[in-house]
N, C-alpha and C positions, 0 to 999 in steps of 0.2 A: 504494500500500500504506500502510495506517495503521500508523505506528510508535508505540512507547510514549514519546511526547513530549507536553509540555504543549500544550493546544489541540487535541489529536487524541484524547485519552482522558479519561475521568472516573473518579472514585473510585480514584485511583492510590495504591497502598500498597506499601511495600518492607519486608520482614522477613528475618531470618535464623533458621535453626533448626539445632540440633545433634542429629544422629542418632547414638546409641551402640548398638553391637552387642556382646552378650555371648555367648561361645561356650564350650561345654564340650568339652574335648579330652582325649585320653588323657594329656596332660601337665598337665592342670589347666585352670582358667578363663583365657580370653584375652579382652581387650576392646579395641575400637577405636572411634573416633568421627571425625566430620567436620562442618564447618559449611558450610551452603549458603545462598545468598541467593536469595530469590524476589521478583520484582516482579509484582504483580497489578494489572490495571486493567480497566475496563469500556469496551470499544470501541464507538463509535457505528456504527449500521447505514449506513455510507457507503463506497463508492458503492451498495451493495446490502445486503439483509438478511443475506447470508452473511458479510459483513465484520464484523457486530456480535457482541457477546457478551462473556463473561468471558474474559480472557486471563491466563495465567501464564507468566513467563519466568524460568528459573533459571540461576544461575551457581554452579558448584561441581564436586565430584568424588564418585565412588563412595567409600563408607566402607571403608577397609582395616582388617583385623584381622590382626596379625602372629601367625602360628602357630608360627614357628620361623625358623631361618636361611634367608633368601630364600624363605620359604613364607608366603603370604598368602591370605586369602579376602576378597571384596569384596561388600558390600551394594550392588548396582548402582544407580548414580545415576539418580534420577527415572524409575524403571521398576517399577511395580507392575502385576500382571496381573489385570484389564485396566488400561491406563494411566490411565483415568479415576479409579482408586482412589488415585492419588497425592494428590489433593486430600483424599480421605477420610483417608489416612494422616496428613496434617497436622492436620486439624480434629477428627476424632472423639475423640482423647485429651483434648481440651479442651472437649468438648461442653458441660459445665456452666458454662463461662465465655463461651459464644458465644450470640448471638441465635438463635431458632428459624428454620429455613429456611422460606421461603414455600411454601405448598402450591399456589400459582398457577403453572402451567407457563410462563406468559408473563413471569413476574417472577423466574424461577430464576437468571438471570445476575446481576441486581442483588442478589438475596438472597445468592448465593455471595460476591460482592465485599464485602457488608456483613459476612459471617462472616469473610472474610479480613482486613478492616480490624480487626475486634475481636481476631483471632488475634494481631496484632502486640503486643497488650498482655497476652496470656495469661501466667500465672505457673506455675512449678513444673515438675518433671520427671514426665512421664507415660509409661506403657507403651503401646506400639503393639500393637493386636490382631494375632494371628498371621495372620489372613486379609489383613491390610494390609501384611505384611512385603514389602520389596523382594526381588527375586530375588537369589540368591547365585551368584557366579562365582569360580573359582579357575583358576590356570594351572599346568600341569606344568612349564613353563619361562617365567619372567617376561619373557624376551627374545623369545618367540614368541607372537604374538597368536592363532595358530591352534591353540595347545595348550590352549585354554580348555575348561573343564567347567562346566556350568550346571545349576542345579536350583532349584526353589522352596525358600525358606528352611526350610520345615517338613519338607523331604525332603533335608536336607543330607547325611545319611548315605549317600545313593545315590552321591554323588560323593566323599565323604570318610568312609569307614566309621569309626565310633567318635566322630564329631563331631556336635554338636547345638547349634542356636541356643537359648540359654536364654531370652533376651528381647531386645527392642529398645526403647529409650526415646527420647523426643523432648522438646526444650525450646526455647523461644524465647530468643534470645541476642543480644548486641551484639558477640560475639567476631568476629575477622576470618574471612573466608572461607578455607577450607583450600586449601593449595597444596603438596601433598606427593606426589601420585600419580605425577608424572612421574619422581620418583626411583626408583619401584618398577617402573613400566611405561613406560620411555622411548620405546617405539615409538608411543605415543599422539600424538607430534609428527608422525608420518609420515602423509601423505594417501594416499588411494586404497586403503586396506586393505579396505574393504567389510564384509561380514558376517564376524564373528569365528568363527562356527561353520563349519569348513572344508567340510562337506557342503553347507550352505546356500549358501556363496559359490561353490562349484563348480557347483551347480545354476543359480545366477544367471548365471554366466559362460557356461554352456552353454545358457542360455535354455530350461530344462526347464519347460514350461507347467504351472502349477498347483502347482509344488513348494513354493512359499513358503506358500500358503494352507493346506496340509495340516499345517503344523507349529504347535506351541504358540507363541504370540506371544513368549514369553520366549526362544525360541531365535534370534530375529532381532536379536540385539545387534550394535551397531556401536561404534566408539570414542567416539561422543557419549554413550553410556550409561555411560561411565567419566569423562568430563571434558566440560564444556560451558561455553562463553563464558569460558574462562580464557585470558589472553594468555600466550604462551610467551616470557618475557622473560629466561630464564636459560639457561646452557649446561649440559647434562647429559652427563657423561662416559660414562655407561652406554649412551647412545643409539648411540655408535659401535659398541658390541658387537653391537647388533642389525643395524646396517648391514653389519658384517663378515660376519655369518651369512647375508646376503642380497645377495651381490655382484652378482647379475644385475640388481639394481634393481627386481625385481618382487616386490611384497608378497603377490601372490595365491597360493593353493594350486596345486600342480602338478596338471594334469589327467591323469587316467589313462584 
């Protein structure tokens, strides 16, 4: 496997971006932001053509917006539907500062990495187009991963009536990567949770054929859509609260 190390990749670039989410609520405007680090490189076609191409690896968290006491919504980390639009979410707001993309299909990966390299020097705070917004999620109980509710950001009122995403902005920054979400969702430290949508996870456990393919892709969220490549180096007192609520040791939904 070709890893993102010197000698195995070309056009290696690392950047950080801050995503800010502004939400109109019945109590007024609420805002949240997070900083994510993205490493991009062009992988050689070795040992075969399928191994080559543009690669992006991200480190960071979903963007939390505090709505009230123990109530949050999250712009889900690194998940735009379809997922290929994550690159578009990063680049399109800065289109006037980036080189044009090559029309040659055989050069598309190199062209994308040229854009990504230029993106590292982009200036200003730019608005993200609504069609490129990440999916929004919220939890009825922050200690219960299966209490999740999910919706496209432009349809937030379907899961939170009276709430609306006003805008999302993005900027390139040197600020540290955010490390806050484990204080809000301590169960993210626990492995084996599977899909957060309880119906999806139940179908997976029961091996119901074709059940996943029939769902919108944004319904297939896992814990890696909230935190990715972050080391768990601290002790979080709230994590014990989640363990106490699941004394049987099984994080999966109960089958009916």
